[in-house]
C-alpha positions as CSV (number, residue, x, y, z in Angstrom):
1,M,12.7,17.0,11.6
2,E,10.6,14.0,10.9
3,I,11.0,12.4,7.4
4,R,8.8,10.3,5.1
5,N,10.4,8.7,2.0
6,I,7.8,7.8,-0.6
7,A,8.1,6.4,-4.1
8,I,5.5,6.9,-6.8
9,I,4.6,4.1,-9.2
10,A,2.3,4.8,-12.1
11,H,1.8,3.8,-15.7
12,V,2.5,6.3,-18.5
13,D,-0.3,8.9,-18.7
14,H,-1.9,7.9,-15.5
15,G,-1.0,11.3,-14.0
16,K,2.2,10.9,-12.0
17,T,3.7,14.2,-13.1
18,T,0.4,16.1,-12.5
19,L,0.2,14.5,-9.0
20,V,3.8,15.6,-8.1
21,D,3.0,19.1,-9.5
22,K,-0.1,19.3,-7.1
23,I,2.0,18.1,-4.1
24,L,4.5,20.9,-4.8
25,H,1.7,23.5,-5.2
26,A,-0.2,22.3,-2.1
27,T,2.9,22.6,0.1
28,K,3.6,26.1,-1.3
29,V,6.9,25.2,-2.9
30,F,5.8,27.7,-5.6
31,R,4.3,31.1,-4.8
32,D,0.7,31.1,-6.1
33,N,1.5,33.6,-8.8
34,Q,4.6,31.7,-10.0
35,E,4.3,30.1,-13.4
36,T,5.8,26.6,-13.2
37,G,4.8,24.9,-16.4
38,E,3.6,21.3,-16.4
39,L,5.6,18.2,-16.3
40,I,8.1,19.1,-13.6
41,M,9.4,15.6,-13.0
42,D,9.9,14.6,-16.6
43,S,12.7,17.0,-17.4
44,N,15.0,14.8,-19.4
45,D,14.7,15.4,-23.1
46,L,14.5,11.7,-24.0
47,E,11.7,11.3,-21.4
48,R,9.7,14.1,-22.8
49,E,10.1,12.7,-26.3
50,R,9.1,9.1,-25.2
51,G,6.8,10.2,-22.4
52,I,8.3,7.7,-19.9
53,T,10.3,8.1,-16.7
54,I,13.8,6.6,-17.1
55,F,16.0,8.6,-14.8
56,S,14.6,8.6,-11.3
57,K,14.5,12.1,-9.8
58,N,13.6,13.3,-6.4
59,A,11.4,16.1,-5.1
60,S,11.0,17.2,-1.5
61,V,8.3,19.1,0.3
62,T,7.5,20.0,3.9
63,Y,3.9,19.4,5.2
64,K,2.9,20.0,8.8
65,G,6.5,20.1,9.8
66,V,7.4,16.8,8.2
67,K,9.8,16.5,5.3
68,I,8.3,14.3,2.5
69,N,10.9,13.1,0.0
70,V,9.0,12.1,-3.2
71,I,11.0,9.5,-5.2
72,D,10.2,9.0,-8.9
73,T,10.5,5.4,-10.2
74,P,11.3,4.2,-13.7
75,G,8.1,2.8,-15.2
76,H,9.5,-0.1,-17.1
77,A,11.0,-3.5,-16.4
78,D,13.9,-2.7,-18.7
79,F,15.3,-0.7,-15.9
80,G,15.0,-3.5,-13.4
81,G,18.2,-2.9,-11.5
82,E,17.5,0.7,-11.2
83,V,14.0,0.1,-10.0
84,E,15.2,-2.0,-7.0
85,R,17.9,0.5,-6.0
86,V,15.5,3.4,-6.2
87,L,12.8,1.7,-4.2
88,K,15.4,0.9,-1.4
89,M,15.4,4.7,-0.7
90,A,11.7,4.6,0.1
91,D,9.7,3.4,3.1
92,G,6.3,3.6,1.4
93,V,4.9,3.6,-2.1
94,C,2.0,5.3,-3.8
95,L,0.5,3.3,-6.6
96,L,-1.3,5.7,-8.9
97,V,-4.0,4.2,-11.1
98,D,-6.3,5.6,-13.7
99,A,-10.0,5.2,-12.7
100,F,-11.0,4.0,-16.2
101,E,-8.0,1.9,-17.3
102,G,-7.1,0.3,-14.0
103,P,-3.7,-1.2,-13.1
104,M,-1.5,-1.8,-16.2
105,P,1.0,-4.6,-16.8
106,Q,4.0,-2.2,-16.8
107,T,3.3,-1.2,-13.2
108,R,3.1,-4.8,-12.1
109,F,6.9,-5.3,-12.1
110,V,7.7,-2.2,-10.0
111,L,4.9,-2.9,-7.6
112,Q,6.0,-6.5,-7.1
113,K,9.5,-5.2,-6.2
114,A,8.0,-2.7,-3.8
115,L,5.9,-5.3,-2.0
116,Q,9.0,-7.7,-1.8
117,L,10.9,-4.9,-0.1
118,N,8.0,-4.7,2.4
119,L,7.2,-1.1,1.5
120,K,3.9,0.3,2.9
121,P,1.5,0.8,0.0
122,I,-1.0,3.6,-0.6
123,V,-3.4,3.4,-3.6
124,I,-4.4,6.5,-5.4
125,I,-7.2,6.2,-8.0
126,N,-6.9,9.2,-10.3
127,K,-9.2,10.8,-13.0
128,V,-12.5,9.8,-11.2
129,D,-14.1,12.9,-12.8
130,K,-13.8,11.4,-16.3
131,P,-16.8,9.9,-18.1
132,N,-16.9,6.0,-18.0
133,C,-14.6,5.9,-15.0
134,R,-15.2,2.9,-12.7
135,P,-13.4,3.6,-9.4
136,D,-14.9,0.7,-7.5
137,E,-14.1,-1.9,-10.1
138,V,-10.6,-0.5,-10.4
139,H,-10.2,-0.7,-6.6
140,D,-11.1,-4.4,-6.8
141,A,-8.7,-5.0,-9.6
142,V,-5.9,-3.4,-7.6
143,F,-6.7,-5.6,-4.6
144,E,-6.6,-8.7,-6.9
145,L,-3.2,-7.5,-8.3
146,F,-1.8,-7.2,-4.8
147,F,-3.2,-10.6,-3.9
148,N,-1.6,-12.2,-7.0
149,L,1.7,-10.5,-6.2
150,D,1.7,-12.3,-2.7
151,A,1.2,-9.1,-0.7
152,T,1.1,-9.6,3.0
153,E,-2.2,-9.2,5.0
154,E,-1.0,-5.9,6.2
155,Q,-0.2,-4.8,2.6
156,L,-3.6,-5.9,1.4
157,D,-5.2,-3.6,3.9
158,F,-4.0,-0.6,1.9
159,P,-5.6,2.9,2.3
160,T,-7.2,4.2,-0.9
161,F,-7.6,7.8,-2.1
162,Y,-9.7,9.0,-5.0
163,G,-9.6,12.2,-6.9
164,S,-8.5,14.2,-9.9
165,G,-4.9,15.4,-10.1
166,K,-5.9,17.7,-13.0
167,N,-8.6,19.4,-10.8
168,G,-6.4,19.3,-7.7
169,W,-8.2,17.1,-5.2
170,F,-7.7,13.8,-3.5
171,N,-9.9,12.4,-0.8
172,D,-10.4,9.1,1.1
173,S,-13.9,9.0,-0.4
174,L,-15.4,9.9,-3.8
175,T,-16.6,13.3,-2.4
176,Q,-14.9,16.1,-4.3
177,I,-13.1,18.7,-2.2
178,D,-10.8,21.6,-3.2
179,N,-7.4,20.3,-2.0
180,I,-5.2,17.2,-1.6
181,D,-4.7,17.5,2.2
182,P,-6.3,14.1,2.9
183,L,-3.7,12.4,0.7
184,L,-0.8,14.3,2.4
185,D,-2.3,13.4,5.8
186,G,-2.5,9.8,4.7
187,I,1.2,9.8,3.7
188,L,2.1,11.1,7.2
189,K,-0.2,8.5,8.8
190,H,0.5,5.4,6.8
191,V,4.1,5.6,5.7
192,P,6.5,4.9,8.5
193,P,9.5,7.1,9.2
194,P,12.8,5.7,7.9
195,K,14.5,3.0,10.0
196,V,17.6,4.5,11.4
197,N,20.5,2.3,12.4
198,E,23.0,3.4,15.1
199,G,26.7,3.4,14.2
200,P,29.2,5.0,11.9
201,V,28.0,6.7,8.7
202,Q,26.9,4.5,5.8
203,M,25.2,5.4,2.5
204,Q,24.6,3.3,-0.6
205,I,24.8,5.2,-3.9
206,T,21.5,4.4,-5.6
207,S,21.6,6.9,-8.5
208,L,23.8,9.6,-10.0
209,D,23.3,13.1,-11.1
210,Y,25.6,15.2,-13.2
211,S,26.4,18.9,-13.2
212,S,28.8,20.5,-15.7
213,F,30.0,22.7,-12.8
214,L,30.3,20.0,-10.1
215,G,30.8,16.8,-12.2
216,R,29.3,13.5,-11.2
217,I,27.2,13.6,-8.1
218,A,26.4,10.5,-5.9
219,V,22.7,10.3,-4.8
220,G,21.4,8.0,-2.1
221,K,19.9,7.6,1.4
222,V,22.0,7.9,4.5
223,A,21.3,4.6,6.2
224,R,23.3,5.2,9.3
225,G,25.1,8.0,11.2
226,V,25.5,11.6,10.1
227,L,27.3,12.5,6.8
228,K,29.1,15.8,7.0
229,E,30.7,18.3,4.6
230,N,34.5,17.9,4.3
231,Q,34.3,14.5,6.0
232,P,36.9,11.9,5.0
233,V,35.1,8.7,3.9
234,A,35.9,5.3,2.4
235,L,34.3,4.4,-0.9
236,M,33.6,0.7,-0.8
237,Q,33.2,-0.4,-4.4
238,T,31.1,-3.4,-5.4
239,G,34.2,-5.3,-6.6
240,G,35.7,-5.2,-3.1
241,T,38.1,-2.3,-3.6
242,I,38.1,0.4,-0.9
243,K,39.2,3.9,-1.8
244,K,39.8,6.9,0.5
245,S,37.8,9.9,-0.5
246,R,36.3,13.1,0.9
247,V,32.9,14.8,0.9
248,K,33.4,18.2,-0.8
249,E,29.8,19.4,-0.8
250,L,26.5,18.0,0.4
251,Y,23.0,18.8,-0.8
252,V,19.5,17.7,0.3
253,F,16.5,17.9,-1.9
254,E,14.1,20.9,-1.6
255,G,11.2,21.4,-4.0
256,M,12.5,20.2,-7.4
257,G,16.0,21.5,-6.6
258,K,18.8,21.0,-4.1
259,K,19.9,22.9,-1.1
260,R,23.5,22.9,0.2
261,V,23.9,21.8,3.8
262,T,26.7,21.0,6.2
263,E,25.4,17.6,7.3
264,V,22.7,15.0,6.5
265,V,21.2,12.8,9.1
266,A,20.3,9.1,8.7
267,G,17.0,8.5,7.0
268,D,17.3,11.5,4.6
269,L,18.2,11.5,0.9
270,C,21.2,13.5,-0.3
271,A,23.5,14.3,-3.1
272,V,27.3,14.1,-2.5
273,V,29.9,16.0,-4.5
274,G,33.6,15.1,-4.4
275,I,33.6,11.3,-4.5
276,E,35.8,10.1,-7.3
277,D,35.3,7.0,-9.5
278,F,32.1,5.9,-7.8
279,G,29.6,3.5,-9.3
280,I,26.0,2.9,-8.6
281,G,25.7,0.3,-5.8
282,D,29.0,1.5,-4.1
283,T,28.8,2.4,-0.5
284,I,30.1,5.6,1.2
285,A,31.3,4.6,4.7
286,D,33.3,5.9,7.7
287,N,37.0,6.2,7.0
288,R,38.4,5.0,10.3
């Protein structure tokens, strides 16, 4: 299956969570009659309280036979190290901007990291249905921001989508429609599939998850090879120590949850159970 890995960058209250909700609904992750509640991505209690995204989380949908992994990014420079690691899982980035407020200082840091990592940008101008919105001026302000952040000529030629997450539409023009298909088509068109390297398995641990049942779970993108359940691996720690370990269980992301699988191919994101004493930044490699 083809894969697209995309990170979403947005200022607080610019509509990131609503956008992810709409992507999940548009790809029929939920049955139409299913009550999902709002704010699917911001599940952590501290985040709900402060209204910011601290712990990056992933969602995954299938659209036209292509798997789209949606990676949430921390919205603040305070989490600088995490921002960079999280962005390394992505091949493209969606910058979501409010059509009235325009790009905000807090998103500048994350966007700069994304451009430095040479991620392919897509700009989404949200809330164009609100009074006093100024989508054209905001588009110019985004272009200026990219220019000031030393974007390449190719990055400056970013595609732009306009719409209203709340009303469930995004289009490549200001014409209102009744779906977000143009945006999803744009992701398939403009975001490249992950670069896959040949050779023995390798995966850097970019974040961690925790389950009271399974313990600490290593999350990352398989950069090379195929990672398999029950596979003996070497944990290469950032300090230089190498520990032998074994993959007990493997999960890929599906909707807002995880699905257990027997193997994960290069380019896909996964969660690994059974690795002891790992730290963020460590690498899971072939044990031969």
